[in-house]
C-alpha positions in Angstrom: -220.8 -27.8 -186.1 -223.6 -25.3 -187.0 -222.8 -21.9 -188.4 -223.9 -20.3 -185.1 -221.4 -22.4 -183.1 -218.7 -21.7 -185.6 -219.4 -18.0 -185.5 -219.3 -18.0 -181.7 -215.9 -19.8 -181.6 -214.5 -17.4 -184.2 -215.7 -14.4 -182.1 -214.0 -16.0 -179.1 -210.8 -16.4 -181.1 -210.7 -12.6 -181.9 -211.6 -11.7 -178.4 -209.0 -14.0 -176.9 -206.2 -12.6 -179.0 -207.3 -9.1 -178.0 -207.2 -9.8 -174.3 -203.8 -11.5 -174.6 -202.5 -8.4 -176.4 -203.8 -6.2 -173.6 -202.0 -8.5 -171.0 -198.8 -8.1 -173.0 -199.2 -4.3 -173.2 -199.0 -4.0 -169.4 -195.3 -4.6 -168.9 -195.6 -5.7 -165.3 -197.2 -9.1 -165.8 -198.1 -9.5 -162.2 -200.2 -6.3 -162.4 -201.7 -7.3 -165.7 -202.9 -10.8 -164.5 -203.9 -9.5 -161.1 -206.3 -7.1 -162.9 -207.5 -9.7 -165.4 -207.9 -12.5 -162.9 -209.5 -10.2 -160.3 -211.9 -8.7 -162.8 -212.8 -12.2 -163.9 -213.6 -13.1 -160.3 -216.0 -10.2 -160.0 -217.7 -11.0 -163.3 -218.0 -14.7 -162.2 -219.6 -13.6 -158.9 -222.2 -11.7 -160.9 -222.8 -14.5 -163.4 -223.5 -17.1 -160.7 -226.4 -14.9 -159.4 -228.2 -15.5 -162.7 -227.4 -19.1 -163.4 -228.3 -22.5 -161.9 -225.9 -24.2 -159.6 -223.7 -26.6 -161.5 -224.5 -30.3 -161.1 -222.4 -32.3 -158.6 -220.6 -34.2 -161.3 -219.1 -31.0 -162.6 -217.3 -30.0 -159.4 -214.3 -32.3 -159.7 -213.7 -30.9 -163.1 -214.1 -27.3 -161.9 -211.5 -27.9 -159.1 -209.0 -29.5 -161.5 -209.6 -26.8 -164.1 -208.9 -24.0 -161.6 -205.6 -25.5 -160.7 -204.6 -26.0 -164.3 -205.7 -22.5 -165.2 -203.4 -21.2 -162.4 -200.5 -23.0 -164.0 -201.5 -21.7 -167.4 -201.6 -18.1 -166.2 -198.2 -18.4 -164.5 -196.7 -19.9 -167.7 -198.3 -17.3 -169.9 -197.0 -14.5 -167.7 -193.6 -16.0 -168.0 -193.6 -16.4 -171.8 -194.9 -12.8 -172.3 -192.3 -11.4 -170.0 -189.5 -13.2 -171.9 -190.5 -13.2 -175.5 -192.3 -11.3 -178.3 -196.1 -11.4 -178.3 -196.2 -12.3 -182.1 -194.0 -15.4 -181.4 -195.0 -16.6 -178.0 -198.8 -16.4 -178.6 -198.8 -18.6 -181.7 -196.6 -21.2 -180.0 -198.8 -21.3 -176.9 -202.1 -21.4 -178.7 -200.9 -23.5 -181.7 -199.6 -26.4 -179.5 -203.0 -26.8 -177.9 -205.3 -28.2 -180.7 -202.8 -30.9 -181.6 -202.8 -32.1 -178.0 -206.5 -31.6 -177.6 -207.0 -34.0 -180.6 -205.0 -36.7 -178.8 -206.5 -36.1 -175.3 -210.0 -36.0 -176.7 -209.5 -39.3 -178.4 -208.0 -40.9 -175.3 -210.3 -39.5 -172.6 -213.5 -38.5 -174.4 -213.6 -41.1 -177.2 -213.4 -38.6 -180.1 -211.5 -39.8 -183.1 -210.1 -38.1 -186.2 -211.1 -39.0 -189.8 -208.7 -38.7 -192.7 -209.6 -35.0 -193.3 -209.1 -34.0 -189.7 -205.8 -35.9 -189.5 -204.6 -34.1 -192.7 -205.7 -30.8 -191.1 -203.6 -31.5 -188.0 -200.5 -32.0 -190.2 -201.2 -28.9 -192.3 -201.9 -26.7 -189.3 -198.7 -28.0 -187.7 -196.7 -26.8 -190.7 -198.4 -23.4 -190.4 -197.7 -23.2 -186.7 -194.0 -23.8 -187.4 -194.0 -21.0 -189.9 -195.9 -18.5 -187.9 -194.1 -19.1 -184.6 -190.5 -19.5 -185.7 -190.2 -17.2 -188.7 -188.7 -14.5 -186.5 -185.8 -16.7 -185.6 -184.4 -16.3 -189.2 -183.8 -12.6 -188.7 -180.1 -11.9 -188.1 -181.0 -9.6 -185.1 -183.4 -12.1 -183.5 -181.9 -15.0 -181.6 -184.0 -18.0 -180.4 -185.5 -17.2 -177.0 -185.2 -20.6 -175.6 -186.6 -19.9 -172.0 -189.5 -18.1 -173.6 -190.1 -20.8 -176.1 -190.1 -23.5 -173.4 -192.6 -21.4 -171.3 -194.8 -21.0 -174.4 -194.9 -24.7 -175.2 -195.7 -25.5 -171.6 -198.5 -23.0 -171.8 -199.9 -24.9 -174.8 -199.8 -28.1 -172.8 -201.8 -26.4 -170.0 -204.3 -25.0 -172.5 -204.9 -28.5 -173.9 -205.4 -29.9 -170.4 -207.9 -27.4 -169.3 -209.7 -27.5 -172.7 -210.5 -31.2 -172.3 -211.2 -31.0 -168.6 -213.7 -28.1 -169.1 -215.1 -29.7 -172.2 -216.2 -32.6 -170.1 -217.0 -30.5 -167.0 -219.3 -28.1 -168.7 -221.3 -30.9 -170.2 -221.7 -32.4 -166.7 -222.7 -29.1 -165.2 -225.9 -28.5 -167.1 -225.3 -24.8 -167.1 -222.5 -23.2 -169.2 -223.1 -19.8 -167.5 -222.9 -21.3 -164.0 -219.8 -23.3 -164.9 -217.9 -20.3 -166.2 -219.0 -18.2 -163.3 -217.8 -20.7 -160.6 -214.6 -21.3 -162.6 -213.8 -17.6 -162.6 -214.4 -17.5 -158.8 -212.3 -20.5 -158.1 -209.3 -19.7 -160.2 -209.5 -15.9 -160.5 -208.9 -15.1 -156.9 -205.5 -16.9 -156.6 -203.3 -14.5 -158.5 -204.6 -11.4 -156.8 -204.1 -13.1 -153.4 -200.5 -13.9 -154.4 -199.9 -10.4 -155.6 -201.2 -8.9 -152.4 -198.8 -11.1 -150.4 -195.8 -10.6 -152.7 -196.2 -6.8 -153.0 -197.5 -5.8 -149.6 -198.3 -2.1 -149.5 -197.2 -1.5 -153.1 -199.8 -3.3 -155.2 -202.6 -0.7 -155.3 -200.5 2.1 -156.6 -199.1 -0.2 -159.2 -202.7 -1.3 -160.3 -204.2 2.1 -160.5 -202.6 3.3 -163.8 -203.7 0.2 -165.6 -207.1 -0.3 -164.0 -209.4 0.4 -167.0 -207.2 -1.5 -169.5 -206.9 -4.5 -167.1 -210.6 -4.7 -166.4 -211.3 -4.5 -170.2 -209.0 -7.5 -170.6 -210.9 -9.3 -167.8 -214.2 -8.8 -169.6 -212.8 -10.0 -172.9 -211.2 -13.0 -171.2 -214.4 -14.2 -169.6 -216.5 -13.5 -172.7 -214.1 -15.4 -174.9 -214.0 -18.5 -172.7 -217.8 -18.4 -172.0 -218.4 -18.6 -175.8 -216.0 -21.6 -176.1 -217.6 -23.4 -173.1 -221.0 -23.0 -174.7 -219.7 -24.3 -178.0 -218.3 -27.3 -176.3 -221.8 -28.3 -175.2 -222.8 -28.2 -178.9 -220.0 -29.9 -180.8 -216.9 -32.1 -180.5 -213.9 -30.8 -178.6 -211.2 -31.2 -181.2 -212.8 -29.2 -184.0 -213.7 -26.4 -181.6 -210.1 -26.3 -180.3 -208.8 -26.1 -183.9 -211.2 -23.3 -184.9 -210.6 -21.3 -181.7 -206.9 -21.3 -182.4 -207.5 -19.2 -185.5 -206.7 -16.6 -182.8 -203.1 -17.4 -183.7 -203.5 -15.5 -186.9 -205.2 -12.6 -185.1 -202.4 -12.6 -182.5 -199.6 -12.5 -185.1 -201.4 -9.6 -186.9 -201.7 -7.7 -183.6 -198.0 -8.3 -182.9 -197.2 -6.8 -186.3 -199.6 -3.8 -186.2 -199.3 -2.7 -182.6 -196.0 -4.1 -181.3 -194.0 -3.5 -184.5 -193.0 -7.2 -184.6 -192.0 -8.9 -187.9 -194.7 -10.6 -189.9 -193.5 -10.8 -193.5 -194.6 -12.8 -196.6 -193.5 -16.2 -195.1 -195.7 -15.6 -192.1 -198.6 -14.7 -194.3 -198.1 -18.0 -196.2 -197.8 -19.9 -192.9 -201.0 -18.3 -191.7 -202.7 -19.5 -194.9 -201.6 -23.0 -194.1 -203.1 -22.8 -190.7 -206.4 -21.6 -192.1 -206.4 -24.5 -194.6 -205.6 -26.9 -191.8 -208.4 -25.6 -189.6 -210.8 -25.9 -192.6 -209.8 -29.6 -193.1 -210.3 -30.4 -189.5 -213.7 -28.9 -189.6 -214.7 -30.5 -192.9 -216.8 -33.4 -191.5 -217.8 -31.6 -188.3 
């Protein structure tokens, strides 16, 4: 992995944590994801005007990815509505690189060396610390429905990461791939919201329009950077580096949502940084 690729993925990590925080800020999650998904569709429509049409081999991956992304967004909405951002975000994002490592080995032929395997173990230890530290507080009880939704979100993230990693390589155009992906998956949630909240949706969207569209722009930009990186390097190290967004997400939760962080979470975040570094050692 070159420094340019690593920098792009790190920027994507910060951007991704930021748009997730924006989505969490809008308390009505249907409104939040309607704006983010709908804005992504508009951005995608503009992008495809300036990009080649994806190769035919990419379209099965695009269709599968759109379906998986829909499930991911529904699960993310569920976890954000049930739990604290600083806990749900690390679980959802931290589950993914471990699964991507396995899926990439099985379906793409990527394998771990000893440094990367050690990194997976160290990062897993950090994940447990970052995600579950809040449970030790006397006033904070385990939020089992939220935790289940967050873990399921991580499974969906791992699935679309591998699908898109293969699909974008088949497409021959990262910009065209992200554009059509946004069009395919971004219109489904707004259509659902229009049906479910007939006559009530537009007044509910209006107060959050600017914030939601900012989230959409950050969302598309973050994933576009990751898709480009996946054409330049192996999937597992990119997934691991991207999930440094976990640390950004935990910090956002502490700074803006007044959620607990504490010394143990700082130590756990350090373990995650070390684990990511080990997984990238031979990349």
